[in-house]
C-alpha positions as CSV (number, residue, x, y, z in Angstrom):
1,M,18.9,-2.3,-137.7
2,A,17.4,-5.7,-138.3
3,E,17.1,-7.9,-141.4
4,E,14.2,-6.6,-143.3
5,K,12.3,-8.4,-146.0
6,W,9.1,-6.5,-146.7
7,H,7.2,-7.5,-149.8
8,Y,6.1,-4.5,-151.8
9,N,5.7,-3.9,-155.5
10,V,7.5,-0.6,-155.2
11,V,7.7,-0.2,-158.9
12,S,3.9,-0.1,-159.1
13,L,3.8,2.3,-156.1
14,L,5.8,4.8,-158.0
15,S,3.2,5.0,-160.8
16,G,0.5,7.7,-160.8
17,T,-3.0,7.4,-162.1
18,E,-2.1,8.8,-165.5
19,R,1.7,8.6,-165.2
20,D,4.1,5.8,-165.9
21,F,7.4,7.8,-165.8
22,L,9.8,9.5,-163.5
23,I,11.8,12.7,-164.3
24,R,15.4,14.0,-164.2
25,N,16.2,17.5,-163.3
26,N,16.6,18.4,-167.0
27,G,13.0,17.5,-167.6
28,E,13.8,14.1,-169.2
29,K,11.1,11.5,-168.6
30,V,12.3,8.0,-167.7
31,A,9.9,5.0,-167.9
32,I,9.2,3.5,-164.5
33,S,9.5,0.1,-166.1
34,S,13.2,0.7,-166.5
35,L,13.5,-0.1,-162.7
36,D,12.2,-3.6,-163.2
37,G,14.7,-6.1,-161.8
38,R,17.0,-3.4,-160.5
39,K,18.3,-2.3,-157.1
40,F,17.3,1.2,-156.1
41,G,16.7,3.5,-153.2
42,L,13.7,5.7,-152.4
43,F,15.1,8.9,-151.0
44,L,12.5,10.7,-148.9
45,S,13.7,14.1,-147.9
46,E,13.0,17.8,-147.4
47,I,15.4,20.6,-148.3
48,H,15.6,22.0,-144.8
49,Y,17.1,18.8,-143.5
50,D,20.9,18.1,-143.5
51,R,22.4,18.8,-146.9
52,I,25.5,16.8,-145.8
53,V,23.4,13.7,-146.2
54,T,22.4,14.6,-149.7
55,D,26.0,15.6,-150.7
56,D,27.3,12.3,-149.4
57,L,24.7,10.4,-151.3
58,I,25.5,12.2,-154.5
59,K,29.2,11.2,-154.2
60,V,28.3,7.6,-153.6
61,Y,25.8,7.5,-156.4
62,N,28.2,9.1,-158.9
63,Q,31.0,6.6,-158.1
64,L,28.6,3.6,-158.4
65,S,27.4,5.0,-161.7
66,S,31.0,5.5,-163.0
67,E,31.8,1.9,-162.0
68,G,28.7,0.6,-163.8
69,R,27.1,-0.9,-160.7
70,D,23.4,-1.7,-160.7
71,F,21.9,1.1,-158.5
72,E,19.4,3.9,-159.0
73,I,17.8,6.4,-156.6
74,V,14.3,7.9,-156.8
75,F,13.8,11.2,-155.0
76,V,10.4,11.5,-153.2
77,S,10.0,15.0,-152.0
78,C,8.5,15.9,-148.7
79,D,8.4,19.6,-149.6
80,S,5.1,21.5,-150.0
81,C,6.6,24.2,-152.2
82,E,7.5,23.5,-155.8
83,E,10.1,26.2,-155.9
84,T,12.1,24.5,-153.1
85,F,11.6,21.1,-154.7
86,N,13.1,22.4,-158.0
87,M,16.0,24.0,-156.2
88,Y,16.8,20.9,-154.2
89,F,16.3,18.5,-157.1
90,S,18.5,20.6,-159.5
91,D,21.6,19.2,-157.7
92,M,20.5,15.6,-157.8
93,P,21.8,13.3,-160.6
94,W,19.0,10.7,-160.1
95,L,15.3,10.4,-160.8
96,A,12.3,11.8,-159.0
97,V,8.6,11.5,-158.6
98,P,7.2,14.7,-160.3
99,F,6.3,17.3,-157.7
100,A,2.8,17.7,-159.3
101,D,1.9,14.1,-158.4
102,S,1.2,14.8,-154.7
103,D,-1.0,11.7,-154.3
104,T,1.9,9.3,-155.2
105,R,4.3,11.2,-153.0
106,E,1.9,11.1,-150.0
107,R,1.2,7.4,-150.7
108,L,5.0,6.6,-150.6
109,H,5.4,8.5,-147.4
110,D,2.5,6.6,-145.8
111,H,4.2,3.3,-146.8
112,F,7.8,4.1,-145.8
113,G,7.9,7.3,-143.7
114,S,7.6,5.5,-140.3
115,F,10.3,2.9,-141.0
116,T,12.9,4.8,-139.0
117,E,13.0,6.9,-135.9
118,Y,16.6,8.0,-136.2
119,Y,16.9,10.2,-139.3
120,P,14.8,12.9,-140.8
121,D,16.0,11.8,-144.3
122,L,15.2,8.3,-145.3
123,L,16.7,5.9,-147.9
124,V,14.7,2.8,-148.4
125,I,16.7,0.2,-150.3
126,Y,14.6,-2.0,-152.6
127,D,15.6,-5.0,-154.7
128,A,13.1,-5.3,-157.6
129,A,14.6,-8.6,-158.7
130,I,13.2,-10.3,-155.5
131,G,10.4,-7.8,-154.8
132,M,11.7,-6.9,-151.3
133,V,12.7,-4.0,-149.2
134,V,16.2,-5.1,-148.0
135,N,17.1,-2.1,-145.7
136,E,14.9,0.7,-144.3
137,E,18.0,2.5,-143.1
138,G,20.0,2.8,-146.2
139,L,21.4,6.2,-145.3
140,R,23.1,4.6,-142.3
141,A,25.0,2.3,-144.5
142,V,25.8,5.0,-147.0
143,A,27.0,7.5,-144.4
144,K,29.2,5.0,-142.5
145,Y,30.7,2.9,-145.3
146,G,30.1,4.9,-148.5
147,V,30.6,2.8,-151.7
148,N,31.9,-0.1,-149.7
149,G,28.4,-0.4,-148.2
150,Y,26.9,-1.5,-151.6
151,P,24.4,-3.0,-152.2
152,F,23.4,-1.4,-148.8
153,T,21.5,-4.5,-147.5
154,V,21.3,-5.1,-143.7
155,K,23.5,-8.2,-144.2
156,R,26.2,-6.2,-145.9
157,Y,26.1,-3.5,-143.2
158,Y,26.6,-6.0,-140.4
159,E,29.4,-7.8,-142.3
160,L,31.2,-4.4,-142.5
161,E,30.4,-3.7,-138.8
162,A,31.9,-7.0,-137.7
163,A,35.1,-6.4,-139.8
164,A,35.5,-2.9,-138.6
165,K,35.1,-3.8,-135.0
166,K,37.7,-6.6,-135.3
167,E,40.2,-4.5,-137.1
168,Q,39.7,-1.1,-135.4
169,S,42.8,0.5,-134.0
170,L,44.0,4.0,-133.4
171,R,45.9,3.8,-136.7
172,S,42.8,2.7,-138.7
173,L,40.8,5.6,-137.1
174,L,43.4,8.4,-137.6
175,V,45.7,7.5,-140.5
176,S,44.7,8.0,-144.2
177,S,46.6,7.3,-147.4
178,S,47.7,11.0,-147.5
179,R,48.4,11.6,-143.8
180,D,49.9,9.6,-140.8
181,Y,50.3,12.6,-138.4
182,L,48.4,15.1,-136.3
183,I,49.3,18.7,-135.7
184,S,49.8,20.7,-132.5
185,N,48.8,24.2,-131.8
186,D,52.1,25.5,-133.0
187,G,51.7,23.7,-136.4
188,S,54.3,21.0,-135.7
189,K,53.5,17.4,-136.8
190,V,53.2,14.5,-134.4
191,A,53.1,10.9,-135.7
192,V,49.9,9.0,-134.9
193,S,52.2,6.1,-133.9
194,D,53.3,8.2,-130.9
195,L,49.8,7.9,-129.5
196,E,49.5,4.2,-129.8
197,G,49.0,2.5,-126.4
198,K,47.5,5.6,-124.9
199,I,44.0,6.4,-124.0
200,V,42.8,8.9,-126.5
201,A,39.8,11.2,-126.3
202,F,38.4,12.3,-129.7
203,Y,36.9,15.8,-129.3
204,F,34.4,16.5,-132.0
205,W,34.3,20.3,-131.9
206,F,32.7,23.4,-133.3
207,N,34.3,26.7,-132.5
208,I,31.4,28.3,-130.5
209,P,33.1,30.9,-128.3
210,D,31.4,32.1,-125.1
211,K,29.9,35.6,-124.8
212,D,33.4,37.0,-123.9
213,G,35.0,35.4,-126.9
214,G,36.8,32.7,-125.0
215,P,36.6,28.9,-125.3
216,D,33.2,27.3,-124.6
217,K,32.6,25.5,-121.3
218,L,33.2,22.0,-122.6
219,T,36.6,23.1,-124.0
220,R,37.6,24.8,-120.8
221,V,36.6,21.8,-118.7
222,L,38.3,19.3,-121.0
223,A,41.5,21.4,-120.9
224,E,41.6,21.4,-117.1
225,I,41.0,17.6,-117.1
226,Y,43.8,17.2,-119.7
227,R,46.2,19.3,-117.6
228,K,45.4,17.3,-114.4
229,L,45.9,14.0,-116.1
230,K,49.2,15.1,-117.7
231,E,50.4,16.3,-114.3
232,A,49.5,13.0,-112.8
233,G,51.6,11.3,-115.5
234,E,48.7,9.4,-117.0
235,S,49.0,8.0,-120.6
236,F,46.3,10.2,-122.1
237,E,45.9,12.4,-125.1
238,V,43.1,14.4,-126.8
239,V,42.7,14.7,-130.5
240,L,40.6,17.5,-131.9
241,V,38.2,16.5,-134.7
242,P,37.3,19.9,-136.2
243,L,33.8,20.4,-137.6
244,D,34.2,24.0,-138.6
245,D,34.3,25.0,-142.3
246,N,36.0,28.3,-141.5
247,K,39.8,28.1,-141.4
248,S,40.4,31.2,-139.3
249,S,37.9,30.0,-136.7
250,Y,39.7,26.6,-136.6
251,E,43.1,28.2,-136.2
252,Q,41.8,30.6,-133.5
253,G,40.2,27.7,-131.5
254,L,43.3,25.4,-131.9
255,A,45.6,28.1,-130.7
256,S,44.1,28.0,-127.2
257,M,44.1,24.2,-126.9
258,P,47.0,22.2,-125.4
259,W,46.3,19.0,-127.4
260,L,46.7,17.6,-130.9
261,A,44.3,18.0,-133.9
262,I,43.4,16.6,-137.3
263,P,44.3,19.2,-139.9
264,F,41.6,21.6,-141.2
265,E,39.3,20.2,-143.9
266,D,41.0,16.8,-143.7
267,E,38.7,14.0,-145.1
268,G,39.4,12.0,-141.9
269,C,37.0,14.3,-139.9
270,E,34.1,13.4,-142.1
271,R,35.1,9.7,-142.1
272,L,35.1,9.6,-138.3
273,I,31.7,11.3,-138.1
274,R,30.4,8.6,-140.4
275,Y,32.2,5.8,-138.7
276,F,30.8,6.7,-135.2
277,E,27.4,7.6,-136.7
278,L,27.4,11.0,-135.2
279,W,24.6,13.3,-136.2
280,P,24.1,17.0,-135.5
281,F,22.2,16.4,-132.3
282,H,25.2,14.4,-130.9
283,L,27.6,17.3,-131.3
284,P,29.9,18.5,-129.8
285,T,30.9,15.4,-128.0
286,V,33.9,13.4,-126.6
287,L,34.5,9.8,-127.4
288,V,37.2,7.8,-125.6
289,I,39.4,5.2,-127.3
290,G,41.2,2.7,-125.1
291,A,44.9,1.7,-125.3
292,D,43.8,-1.2,-127.5
293,G,42.3,1.1,-130.1
294,K,38.7,0.1,-129.3
295,I,36.0,2.4,-128.1
296,M,35.7,2.2,-124.3
297,L,32.0,3.2,-123.9
298,K,29.2,1.3,-125.4
299,N,27.0,4.4,-124.7
300,Y,29.4,7.1,-125.7
301,D,26.7,9.8,-125.5
302,R,27.4,9.8,-121.7
303,L,30.5,11.8,-122.2
304,I,28.5,14.7,-123.8
305,S,27.6,15.8,-120.3
306,I,31.1,15.4,-118.9
307,D,31.2,19.2,-118.5
308,D,28.4,18.9,-116.0
309,Y,30.8,17.4,-113.5
310,G,33.4,20.0,-114.1
311,V,37.0,19.2,-113.4
312,L,35.9,16.5,-111.0
313,A,35.4,14.4,-114.1
314,W,39.1,13.7,-114.3
315,E,38.7,11.3,-111.4
316,A,36.7,9.1,-113.7
317,F,39.8,8.4,-115.7
318,P,40.2,6.2,-117.8
319,F,36.5,7.0,-118.4
320,S,35.2,3.5,-118.4
321,E,31.6,2.7,-117.8
322,E,32.4,1.6,-114.2
323,Q,34.3,4.9,-113.4
324,L,31.6,7.0,-114.9
325,D,29.0,5.3,-112.8
326,L,30.8,6.5,-109.7
327,L,30.9,10.2,-110.9
328,P,27.4,11.2,-109.7
329,E,28.0,10.1,-106.2
330,K,31.5,11.7,-106.1
331,A,30.0,14.9,-107.5
332,R,27.3,14.9,-104.8
333,A,29.9,14.4,-102.0
334,A,32.1,17.1,-103.4
335,Q,29.2,19.5,-104.1
336,T,29.5,23.0,-102.7
337,L,27.5,26.2,-103.5
338,E,30.5,27.5,-105.4
339,S,30.8,24.2,-107.5
340,L,27.2,24.7,-108.5
341,L,27.1,28.4,-109.1
342,V,30.6,29.4,-110.2
343,A,31.9,28.8,-113.7
344,G,35.1,30.7,-114.5
345,D,34.4,34.4,-114.4
346,L,30.7,33.7,-113.8
347,D,31.0,33.9,-110.0
348,Y,27.9,36.0,-109.2
349,V,24.2,36.1,-109.2
350,I,22.1,39.2,-109.8
351,G,19.7,41.4,-107.9
352,K,17.6,44.3,-109.1
353,E,19.0,46.9,-111.4
354,G,21.8,44.7,-112.5
355,L,23.4,44.4,-109.0
356,K,26.0,41.6,-109.0
357,V,26.1,39.6,-105.8
358,P,29.3,37.4,-105.5
359,V,28.5,33.7,-104.8
360,K,31.1,33.7,-102.1
361,E,28.8,36.0,-100.0
362,L,26.1,33.3,-100.1
363,V,28.4,30.5,-98.8
364,G,27.2,29.2,-95.5
365,K,23.5,30.2,-96.1
366,T,20.6,28.0,-96.9
367,I,19.8,28.6,-100.6
368,L,16.5,27.7,-102.3
369,L,17.0,27.4,-106.1
370,F,13.7,28.3,-107.8
371,F,13.6,26.8,-111.3
372,A,10.7,28.5,-113.0
373,M,9.3,29.8,-116.3
374,N,7.2,32.9,-116.8
375,G,5.0,31.1,-119.3
376,S,4.0,28.4,-116.7
377,I,0.6,28.9,-115.2
378,W,1.7,27.1,-112.0
379,C,4.8,29.1,-111.6
380,Q,2.7,32.2,-111.8
381,K,0.2,30.8,-109.2
382,F,2.9,29.5,-106.9
383,L,5.0,32.7,-106.9
384,P,2.8,34.6,-104.3
385,M,2.9,31.6,-102.0
386,L,6.7,31.5,-102.2
387,I,7.1,35.3,-101.7
388,E,4.9,35.0,-98.5
389,A,7.0,32.1,-97.2
390,Y,10.3,33.9,-98.2
391,H,9.5,36.9,-96.0
392,K,8.4,34.8,-93.1
393,I,11.6,32.7,-93.3
394,K,13.9,35.7,-93.6
395,R,12.4,37.1,-90.4
396,M,13.3,33.8,-88.7
397,D,16.7,33.3,-90.3
398,S,18.6,36.0,-92.2
399,A,20.9,33.3,-93.5
400,F,18.4,32.2,-96.1
401,E,18.1,33.2,-99.7
402,V,16.2,32.3,-102.8
403,I,17.8,32.3,-106.3
404,Y,15.6,32.3,-109.4
405,V,16.9,30.0,-112.2
406,P,15.0,31.0,-115.4
407,M,14.1,27.9,-117.5
408,G,13.1,27.7,-121.2
409,D,13.9,30.2,-123.9
410,M,13.3,33.2,-121.7
411,N,14.9,35.5,-124.3
412,T,11.8,35.2,-126.5
413,D,9.5,35.8,-123.6
414,P,8.6,39.5,-123.3
415,G,7.3,38.9,-119.7
416,A,10.5,37.3,-118.4
417,F,12.0,40.5,-117.0
418,E,8.7,41.6,-115.4
419,F,8.4,38.1,-113.9
420,F,11.8,38.6,-112.1
421,L,10.8,42.1,-111.0
422,R,8.0,40.6,-109.0
423,M,10.5,38.6,-106.9
424,P,12.3,40.0,-103.8
425,W,15.3,37.7,-104.2
426,L,18.3,37.0,-106.5
427,A,18.6,35.3,-109.9
428,V,20.9,33.6,-112.3
429,P,21.0,35.8,-115.4
430,V,18.8,34.9,-118.3
431,G,20.7,32.7,-120.9
432,D,23.5,32.0,-118.5
433,E,25.5,28.9,-119.2
434,R,25.2,27.8,-115.6
435,I,21.5,27.2,-116.0
436,G,21.9,24.0,-118.1
437,S,24.6,22.8,-115.8
438,L,22.4,23.3,-112.7
439,E,19.5,21.5,-114.4
440,N,21.7,18.5,-115.3
441,T,23.6,18.3,-112.0
442,L,20.5,18.7,-109.8
443,E,18.4,16.5,-112.2
444,V,15.8,19.1,-112.7
445,G,13.2,17.8,-115.1
446,Y,10.3,20.2,-114.9
447,V,9.5,23.8,-114.1
448,N,8.5,24.9,-110.6
449,T,11.2,22.7,-109.1
450,M,12.7,24.0,-105.8
451,V,16.0,22.6,-104.8
452,V,17.4,23.5,-101.3
453,I,21.1,23.7,-100.8
454,G,22.2,23.6,-97.1
455,P,24.9,25.7,-95.5
456,T,27.5,23.0,-96.3
457,G,26.7,23.1,-100.0
458,Q,25.0,19.7,-99.9
459,T,21.5,19.2,-101.4
460,I,18.8,19.0,-98.6
461,T,15.9,18.3,-100.9
462,N,15.0,18.6,-104.6
463,N,11.3,18.8,-103.8
464,A,10.8,21.8,-101.5
465,A,7.8,22.9,-103.6
466,T,5.7,20.1,-102.1
467,S,6.7,21.0,-98.6
468,L,6.1,24.7,-99.2
469,E,2.7,24.0,-100.7
470,R,1.6,21.9,-97.7
471,Y,3.3,23.7,-94.8
472,G,4.4,27.1,-95.9
473,A,7.3,28.7,-94.0
474,D,6.9,26.0,-91.2
475,A,8.7,23.6,-93.6
476,Y,12.0,25.5,-93.3
477,P,14.7,24.3,-93.6
478,F,13.0,21.6,-95.6
479,S,14.9,18.6,-94.3
480,G,13.2,15.3,-93.9
481,E,13.5,15.6,-90.1
482,R,11.8,19.0,-90.2
483,I,8.9,17.7,-92.3
484,K,8.4,14.9,-89.8
485,E,8.3,17.3,-87.0
486,V,5.7,19.4,-88.7
487,E,3.6,16.4,-89.5
488,M,3.8,15.1,-85.9
489,A,2.7,18.5,-84.5
490,Q,-0.3,18.7,-86.8
491,T,-3.7,18.4,-85.1
492,L,-7.3,19.0,-86.2
493,E,-7.2,22.4,-84.6
494,S,-4.0,23.3,-86.4
495,L,-5.7,22.4,-89.6
496,L,-9.1,24.0,-89.0
497,V,-8.5,26.9,-86.6
498,A,-7.1,30.3,-87.7
499,G,-7.5,33.0,-85.1
500,D,-11.1,33.6,-84.5
501,L,-12.1,31.2,-87.2
502,D,-12.4,28.2,-84.8
503,Y,-15.7,26.7,-86.1
504,V,-17.3,25.0,-89.1
505,I,-21.0,25.4,-90.1
506,G,-24.0,23.3,-90.3
507,K,-27.4,24.0,-91.8
508,E,-28.8,27.5,-91.5
509,G,-25.4,28.9,-90.5
510,L,-25.1,26.9,-87.3
511,K,-21.6,27.3,-85.9
512,V,-20.0,24.1,-84.7
513,P,-16.7,24.7,-82.7
514,V,-13.8,22.7,-84.1
515,K,-12.9,21.6,-80.6
516,E,-16.1,19.5,-80.6
517,L,-14.7,17.5,-83.5
518,V,-11.4,16.7,-81.9
519,G,-11.0,12.9,-81.4
520,K,-13.3,12.1,-84.3
521,T,-12.5,10.7,-87.7
522,I,-13.0,13.6,-90.1
523,L,-13.4,13.3,-93.9
524,L,-12.6,16.5,-95.8
525,F,-14.6,16.7,-99.0
526,F,-13.1,19.2,-101.6
527,S,-16.0,19.9,-103.9
528,A,-17.6,22.3,-106.4
529,R,-21.1,22.3,-107.8
530,G,-19.6,23.1,-111.3
531,S,-17.7,19.8,-111.2
532,G,-19.6,16.9,-112.9
533,T,-17.4,14.5,-111.0
534,C,-18.3,16.0,-107.7
535,R,-22.0,16.0,-108.5
536,G,-21.8,12.4,-109.6
537,F,-19.8,11.4,-106.5
538,L,-22.1,13.1,-104.0
539,P,-24.9,10.5,-103.8
540,H,-22.3,7.7,-103.2
541,L,-20.6,9.7,-100.5
542,I,-24.0,10.5,-98.8
543,E,-24.8,6.8,-98.8
544,E,-21.4,5.9,-97.3
545,Y,-21.8,8.7,-94.7
546,H,-25.0,7.4,-93.3
547,E,-23.7,3.8,-93.3
548,I,-20.5,4.8,-91.4
549,K,-22.4,7.0,-88.9
550,R,-24.6,4.0,-88.0
551,M,-21.4,2.1,-87.2
552,D,-19.5,4.9,-85.6
553,S,-21.0,8.2,-84.3
554,A,-17.4,9.6,-83.9
555,F,-17.3,10.3,-87.7
556,E,-18.0,13.5,-89.6
557,V,-17.5,15.0,-93.0
558,V,-16.5,18.7,-93.6
559,N,-17.2,20.2,-97.0
560,I,-14.4,22.4,-98.4
561,S,-16.1,24.4,-101.2
562,M,-14.2,25.3,-104.3
563,D,-17.2,27.0,-105.8
564,K,-16.7,30.4,-107.4
565,D,-19.8,32.1,-106.0
566,Q,-22.0,32.0,-102.8
567,D,-25.1,30.8,-104.6
568,S,-23.4,27.7,-106.1
569,F,-22.0,26.9,-102.6
570,E,-25.3,27.2,-100.9
571,E,-27.2,25.1,-103.5
572,F,-24.7,22.3,-103.5
573,F,-24.2,22.3,-99.7
574,S,-28.0,22.2,-99.1
575,G,-28.0,18.6,-100.4
576,M,-25.3,17.5,-98.0
577,P,-26.1,16.1,-94.5
578,W,-22.8,17.2,-92.9
579,L,-20.7,20.3,-92.0
580,A,-18.7,22.8,-94.1
581,L,-16.3,25.6,-94.0
582,P,-18.1,28.9,-94.7
583,F,-17.9,30.0,-98.3
584,G,-14.8,32.0,-99.1
585,D,-13.2,31.1,-95.8
586,E,-9.4,31.9,-95.7
587,R,-8.7,28.4,-94.2
588,K,-9.6,26.8,-97.5
589,K,-6.4,28.1,-99.1
590,S,-4.3,26.6,-96.3
591,L,-6.1,23.2,-96.6
592,E,-5.6,23.2,-100.3
593,R,-1.9,23.7,-99.8
594,T,-1.7,21.0,-97.2
595,F,-3.6,18.4,-99.0
596,G,-3.5,19.4,-102.6
597,G,-7.3,19.1,-102.7
598,G,-9.9,20.7,-104.9
599,P,-12.0,19.5,-107.8
600,M,-9.3,20.6,-110.2
601,A,-7.1,17.9,-108.7
602,S,-9.9,15.4,-108.5
603,W,-8.0,12.7,-110.4
604,L,-5.8,12.6,-107.3
605,S,-8.7,12.3,-104.9
606,L,-12.0,13.9,-104.2
607,V,-12.0,13.1,-100.5
608,L,-9.3,13.3,-97.9
609,Q,-9.6,11.6,-94.6
610,V,-8.2,13.0,-91.3
611,E,-8.0,10.4,-88.5
612,L,-7.8,11.7,-85.0
613,A,-8.3,9.0,-82.4
614,Q,-8.3,10.0,-78.7
615,G,-4.8,10.7,-77.4
616,T,-3.3,10.8,-80.9
617,P,-2.3,14.4,-81.7
618,R,-1.3,13.6,-85.3
619,A,-3.4,14.1,-88.3
620,R,-2.9,11.5,-91.0
621,W,-4.4,11.8,-94.5
622,R,-4.9,9.5,-97.4
623,P,-7.2,9.3,-100.4
624,T,-10.4,7.4,-99.8
625,S,-10.6,4.0,-101.5
626,R,-13.9,4.8,-103.2
627,C,-13.6,7.4,-105.9
628,L,-15.3,7.6,-109.2
629,P,-13.1,7.5,-112.3
630,V,-12.5,11.0,-113.7
631,Q,-12.1,12.1,-117.3
632,R,-10.1,15.3,-117.6
633,G,-12.1,18.0,-119.1
634,E,-15.5,16.8,-118.0
635,D,-15.7,19.5,-115.2
636,E,-17.7,22.3,-116.7
637,G,-17.2,25.7,-115.0
638,V,-13.5,24.9,-114.3
639,G,-11.3,27.2,-116.4
640,P,-8.1,26.0,-118.0
641,E,-6.1,28.2,-115.7
642,D,-7.3,26.1,-112.8
643,R,-6.2,22.8,-114.2
644,R,-2.9,21.0,-113.3
645,D,-2.6,19.6,-116.8
646,G,-1.0,16.5,-115.4
647,K,1.4,18.4,-113.1
648,G,1.0,19.2,-109.5
649,M,1.9,22.6,-108.0
650,A,5.3,21.1,-107.3
651,G,5.6,19.8,-110.8
652,E,5.0,16.2,-109.7
653,E,3.3,13.8,-112.0
654,E,-0.3,13.1,-111.0
655,A,-1.3,9.5,-110.6
């Protein structure tokens, strides 16, 4: 929030072409001129947003009105339905722009709707006496400081912030005029003063039981951390800040917790939410207050994911920034297959027909976690490749397994179950709480990610998809050392020979044995006649080809056709002075995997160069330096199902 002084004649902006009044919810018309020289807020809101915001604003407005303070509010509806506007406005004691004047409402939203990125509701504070917007985030001031925030300017907000920070203590946070105690799960009262000098975690909590009716994961993990710290004699306490509006739900949840709590429906809960500026997307969460009563973490959102580290998180005590920075490395060092895949009673994965396979039976094996979504085109296209590699690897090493981890909202995907039925391996159940934990712990940011966990439980790689795409089952067990071995063993013949397919072709079907190309520098041209980029690039490549051949006869180009029919291949190849793989040749698929080539990936590179000097049995590849710029979507004849849409087969961002 910065000091804002935008000059607008907001009073004139409120006027319509043939309207000089605002309305109250009883139909009374109030002249817009009555706002001249006054302080008022423009409340831009929709009914489906947080009603708590509106209710808080009503309380503040009514109190200011009863005290005779200079303040008005004008409701500017974002709703498109008059019925919902009337229903929402009926609870408001202030003015509004008539719903029928959609031009004015849209104009005001155009002026002020982008002033904040934090809240769906917006309260723009305007001082007509000076003709300035004095705060574009008025709701922030209202929510945090209530009437004390008046006149809700940025200056007033920061004055209150500075004072609150200076005076903050455990007592100022937890004690009110009517209560100086907390309660335990047996109903007994504990004085807030008993907690002073301790490190206290505020647990902002909804009672959302797990599927078996027990406590949710965050509660279970926090309880275990609490127990360990208590056993270690640490000066630590947890205070539950209940957000439920159901008393029986509150009592049921508290009964299973070993710590203290603010009483049900205590005004202190709402005050803390305001004070720490917590919004629904922050919750539930844990905030840590130090022994001095000050908040310990500048970025307190970090503790939302404390459950991702499990009980190990207790080692980060006292939960300072420095200790939390060490958690990821500690978690990696302590990682085992069971720490990843076991959560309470969830100690199994599933096979077909609901078969439960205990995680302990997989310990000591190499496990590939396949994060995928049925709705992803590339997951669908990658699956056959993975199945093929799976069977090959299983024949080499029975101590290998794949576990499918369904991503996205698979419950709404009718094809999710059929997708798993196509797989010959195991899976984490759809909707399982371990999925989110796996995504966070292993830092999975996109679908079609393949993370390999070694026999010791440590992560071997989080990018096995790329290795599989290039080298297939030969990449197993996907370690960096193995990939280097595969690359070192690669030769031109390993790339271009498959059984009896040991040749490329020239004009009129002339077969040229691959062995005659060994020792030359070979440029692989992945092309398609249907690609405008390929057609535009071809003349430049022909020119370069002849120029290079004059300098070095040990150079050749091999066309790898991506055309969809023989006629297109023959027509396009007829204009090329070099060699090619035959149309539809099975080696094309292997080369695509190895190099990620093809016109659909042309923004990566159109041409790949394989250098094979005499006596060097290693093929190295790199994009050529001369490549025409490509606009996605310019390639006619390339269906949307063939595009990468900015993601590679392995989910990597394309350059």
